[in-house]
C-alpha positions in Angstrom: 76.3 78.0 53.4 77.3 76.1 56.5 80.8 75.0 57.4 82.4 72.3 59.5 84.8 74.7 61.2 87.8 72.8 60.0 90.1 74.2 57.3 90.1 72.1 54.2 87.1 69.9 55.3 83.9 70.6 53.2 80.3 70.3 54.3 78.9 66.8 53.7 77.8 66.4 50.1 79.7 69.5 48.9 82.4 67.6 47.1 86.1 67.7 47.7 87.7 70.9 49.1 89.9 73.0 46.8 92.2 73.6 49.8 94.8 71.3 51.2 93.8 69.4 54.3 95.6 70.5 57.5 96.5 67.6 59.8 96.4 68.6 63.4 99.1 67.2 65.8 98.0 63.8 67.2 98.6 65.0 70.8 97.7 68.5 72.1 100.7 70.8 72.2 100.0 71.6 75.9 100.0 67.9 76.7 103.3 67.4 74.9 104.9 70.4 76.8 103.6 69.0 80.1 105.1 65.6 79.3 108.5 67.2 78.5 108.3 69.2 81.7 107.7 66.0 83.7 110.6 64.1 82.0 113.0 67.0 82.3 112.1 67.5 86.0 112.9 63.8 86.6 116.2 64.2 84.8 117.1 67.2 87.0 116.3 65.2 90.1 118.3 62.2 89.1 121.4 64.2 88.0 121.1 66.4 91.1 122.1 69.7 89.5 122.9 71.5 92.9 125.3 68.8 93.8 126.9 68.8 90.3 127.4 72.6 90.6 129.2 72.1 94.0 131.4 69.5 92.4 132.1 71.8 89.5 133.3 74.4 91.9 135.7 72.0 93.5 137.0 70.8 90.1 137.4 74.4 89.0 139.6 75.0 92.0 141.7 72.0 91.2 142.0 73.1 87.6 143.2 76.6 88.6 146.1 75.3 90.8 149.4 76.7 89.5 151.1 73.3 89.7 148.3 71.4 87.9 150.4 70.4 84.9 153.3 69.1 87.0 151.4 65.8 86.8 150.1 65.6 83.3 148.0 62.5 83.8 146.2 64.0 86.7 145.8 67.3 84.9 144.2 65.6 81.9 141.7 63.8 84.2 140.9 67.1 86.0 140.4 69.0 82.8 138.3 66.2 81.3 136.1 66.1 84.4 135.8 69.9 84.3 134.7 69.8 80.7 132.2 67.0 81.4 130.6 68.8 84.3 130.4 72.1 82.5 128.8 70.3 79.5 126.3 68.4 81.5 125.1 71.5 83.5 125.0 73.6 80.3 123.0 71.0 78.5 120.3 70.7 81.2 120.1 74.5 81.7 119.8 75.0 77.9 116.9 72.5 77.7 115.2 74.2 80.6 115.5 77.5 78.8 114.2 76.1 75.6 111.2 74.5 77.3 110.4 77.8 78.9 110.5 79.5 75.5 108.3 77.0 73.6 104.9 78.1 74.9 105.9 81.7 74.0 106.7 80.7 70.5 103.2 79.1 70.1 101.5 82.1 71.6 103.2 84.5 69.2 102.5 82.3 66.2 98.8 81.9 67.1 98.5 85.6 68.1 99.8 86.7 64.7 98.1 83.9 62.8 101.5 83.1 61.2 101.6 79.6 59.7 105.3 79.7 59.1 106.0 80.7 62.8 103.6 77.9 63.9 105.6 75.4 61.8 108.8 76.6 63.4 107.3 76.3 66.9 106.3 72.7 66.1 109.8 72.0 64.8 111.3 73.3 68.0 108.9 71.2 70.1 109.8 68.1 68.1 113.6 68.8 68.5 113.1 69.5 72.2 111.3 66.2 72.7 114.2 64.4 71.0 116.9 66.2 73.0 115.2 65.5 76.4 114.7 61.8 75.4 118.4 61.6 74.6 119.3 63.1 78.0 116.9 60.8 79.8 118.9 57.8 78.5 122.0 59.2 80.3 120.1 58.9 83.6 119.8 55.1 83.0 123.5 54.7 83.3 123.7 53.7 87.0 125.8 50.5 86.9 128.9 50.1 89.1 131.3 51.1 86.3 129.0 53.1 84.0 130.6 56.4 84.9 134.1 55.2 83.8 136.1 56.0 80.7 136.3 53.0 78.3 138.7 50.9 76.3 137.1 49.6 73.1 138.7 46.7 71.3 137.7 45.5 67.8 138.9 42.1 66.4 138.3 40.6 62.9 136.4 37.3 63.1 135.4 34.8 60.5 135.5 36.0 56.9 139.1 36.3 55.9 140.2 39.6 54.2 136.6 40.8 54.3 136.5 40.4 58.1 139.7 42.4 58.4 138.2 45.2 56.2 135.0 45.0 58.3 136.9 45.4 61.5 138.5 48.6 60.1 135.1 49.9 59.0 133.8 49.4 62.6 136.9 51.2 64.0 136.0 54.1 61.8 132.3 54.0 62.7 133.1 54.2 66.4 135.8 56.9 66.2 133.4 59.0 64.0 130.7 58.5 66.7 133.2 59.9 69.2 134.1 62.8 67.0 130.4 63.6 66.5 130.0 63.9 70.3 133.3 65.7 70.8 134.6 62.9 72.9 138.4 62.7 73.1 139.9 59.3 72.2 143.3 57.8 71.6 144.1 54.7 69.6 146.4 52.6 71.7 147.2 49.8 69.3 146.4 48.7 65.8 147.4 45.4 64.2 147.1 45.6 60.4 146.1 42.7 58.2 148.4 41.8 55.3 146.0 42.5 52.4 143.6 45.0 53.8 141.9 46.2 57.0 143.0 45.3 60.5 143.3 42.2 62.6 142.6 44.2 65.8 142.6 47.6 67.3 142.1 49.1 70.8 141.2 52.8 71.6 140.7 54.7 74.8 137.6 56.9 75.0 138.5 59.6 77.5 135.2 60.9 78.7 133.0 60.0 81.8 130.2 57.5 81.1 131.9 56.3 78.0 131.8 52.7 79.4 128.1 52.9 80.4 127.2 54.3 77.0 129.4 52.1 74.7 129.1 48.8 76.6 125.9 48.1 74.9 127.9 47.9 71.6 129.7 44.8 72.9 129.2 41.6 70.9 129.5 40.2 67.4 128.7 42.5 64.5 127.8 40.8 61.2 128.3 42.3 57.7 126.6 41.1 54.5 127.8 42.6 51.2 129.2 42.0 47.8 132.9 41.5 48.5 135.2 44.1 47.0 138.0 41.5 47.2 136.1 38.8 45.2 136.8 39.1 41.5 133.6 37.1 40.8 131.5 39.7 42.8 130.0 37.2 45.1 128.1 38.0 48.3 130.2 37.6 51.5 129.3 37.4 55.2 131.9 38.5 57.6 132.1 39.0 61.4 133.9 41.2 63.9 133.9 41.2 67.6 133.6 44.4 69.7 134.7 44.4 73.4 134.2 47.3 75.8 135.8 47.5 79.2 135.9 50.1 81.9 139.2 51.9 82.6 140.5 51.0 86.1 141.0 53.6 88.8 143.4 53.5 91.7 140.7 52.2 94.1 140.2 49.1 92.0 143.3 47.3 93.5 144.1 44.8 90.8 147.4 43.3 91.9 149.5 41.9 89.1 152.8 40.3 90.2 155.7 40.7 87.8 156.1 36.9 87.7 152.7 36.7 86.1 153.8 38.8 83.2 155.7 38.2 80.0 156.8 41.4 78.3 158.0 41.4 74.7 159.2 44.5 72.8 159.2 44.9 69.0 159.4 47.6 66.4 156.2 49.5 65.7 154.8 49.2 62.2 152.0 50.6 60.1 150.0 49.3 57.1 152.0 47.0 54.8 154.7 46.7 57.4 156.1 50.1 56.9 158.3 51.2 59.8 156.9 53.8 62.0 160.1 54.2 64.0 163.6 52.6 64.1 163.6 51.5 67.8 162.0 48.5 69.5 159.5 50.7 71.4 156.2 48.7 70.9 155.3 46.6 73.9 153.3 43.3 74.1 152.3 42.1 77.6 151.0 38.6 78.2 149.3 37.8 81.5 150.4 34.2 82.0 147.6 33.0 84.4 144.7 34.1 82.1 146.4 34.2 78.7 145.3 37.8 78.2 147.5 39.6 75.7 147.6 43.4 75.3 149.9 45.6 73.2 150.6 49.3 72.6 152.7 51.0 69.9 151.3 54.5 69.6 153.9 56.2 71.9 157.5 56.9 70.9 158.8 55.6 74.2 158.9 52.0 75.3 158.2 53.1 78.9 155.1 55.0 77.8 153.9 52.1 75.7 154.4 49.7 78.6 152.4 52.0 80.9 149.5 52.2 78.3 149.5 48.4 77.8 149.4 47.9 81.6 146.4 50.2 81.8 144.6 48.1 79.2 145.6 44.8 81.0 144.4 46.2 84.3 141.0 47.1 82.8 140.7 43.6 81.1 141.4 41.9 84.5 138.9 44.2 86.2 136.3 43.3 83.6 137.1 39.6 84.0 136.6 39.9 87.7 133.3 41.7 87.2 132.1 39.0 84.8 133.1 36.3 87.3 131.2 38.1 90.0 128.2 38.5 87.7 128.3 34.8 86.8 128.2 33.9 90.5 125.2 36.2 91.0 123.4 34.8 88.0 124.0 31.3 89.2 122.6 32.2 92.6 119.5 33.8 91.0 119.2 31.1 88.4 118.7 33.9 85.8 120.4 34.1 82.5 118.1 36.7 81.0 120.9 39.2 80.8 122.8 37.2 78.2 122.9 38.8 74.8 124.2 35.8 73.0 126.9 36.1 70.3 125.5 38.1 67.4 124.0 41.4 68.3 123.7 43.5 65.1 123.5 42.8 61.4 124.6 45.2 58.7 123.2 44.2 55.3 124.5 46.1 52.2 123.3 43.6 49.6 120.7 42.7 48.3 119.0 45.4 50.3 120.2 48.1 52.7 119.5 47.5 56.4 121.1 47.7 59.8 119.2 45.8 62.5 119.9 45.3 66.2 118.9 41.7 67.0 118.3 42.5 70.7 116.2 45.7 70.5 114.7 45.4 67.0 116.0 48.9 66.3 116.7 49.2 62.5 117.3 51.7 59.7 117.8 51.6 56.0 120.4 54.4 56.1 123.4 52.2 56.2 125.8 54.9 55.0 124.9 57.2 58.0 125.4 54.3 60.5 128.8 53.4 59.1 129.7 57.1 59.3 129.1 57.1 63.1 125.4 57.9 63.4 124.5 55.1 65.8 122.8 57.2 68.5 119.4 55.5 68.1 121.1 52.0 68.4 123.1 53.0 71.5 120.0 54.6 73.2 117.8 51.6 72.4 120.5 49.3 73.7 120.7 51.2 77.0 116.9 51.2 77.4 116.9 47.5 76.6 119.6 46.7 79.1 117.8 48.6 81.8 114.5 46.9 81.1 116.2 43.4 80.9 118.0 44.0 84.2 114.8 45.0 86.0 112.6 42.2 84.6 
């Protein structure tokens, strides 16, 4: 009896096969490995690993200085930079090692005719493709401030108590995202709402490229759900605004005359108005010319809170200047294609489960995972979308 040569596929006219049909990969394994090789090679060129290693050596020398911690702020920046460079180099080298090993895994599986080993090799190939694609997104962060750390501010919008609760849910989503990536962050200020949730919050993400990565999350986030605060169980739509700004550096030169500032001090408080401390250590700074208001209450000292609040104000003024410069450039070009509009993502929990980005069309039905910080696919799609929009 003849055979087609394919497992599970019978000769024509012989009826259905008693064996399960094996579906071959849509793309040849060798082609997929070659594609990964090309992408990883491009990443290594863009990141310039030799230069990164030279820079790592210089930072390691700084970190080993005996008087490093005499200046704690500088020490934290040095150790953060050291950790970042070590992580980036280790990540690329680990991907290169895995890519070198993949063909060996397939050769061993095929040589031993081991289906389980072949399945494991395919799983590793899939994982490698995903990891390289994620790292490729990192190379798209080439904006003027993309390499900076970031301040992320969340404010409750329309929707009453549901909006305040939604703002707190977003704060948790982003801090969980940071935790998943082992990114250090610090909450500078939280203004609690009376019944539930928060009016606003600002936190500092202390890792290089935090601004470039998270800036695509800026905009209005819309939540649709059955309100837990409505005793009639009605559906409620609420909104919250996310703002992402780069942290200023000494070279930015944002001059802020003391006469342009109004500084108020008050007692820090927590949920429900419970006193956190018994001194007027919290600081609120108003920049009179622009009306920008910032505050900080996470430190025990008024001096420390003022310094933290000034850092946020400096960053907001830098972002304002950047937006004004961008507006002038857009006016000269007559191009407003970069505008995202107001609403950028919708989170629907009722009558169905769906999170959808209105710019990139990225979507998922796993709303629980997204609200627990699994937003990588949305962030990556946003970065690619921004790059494509900027170059079109």
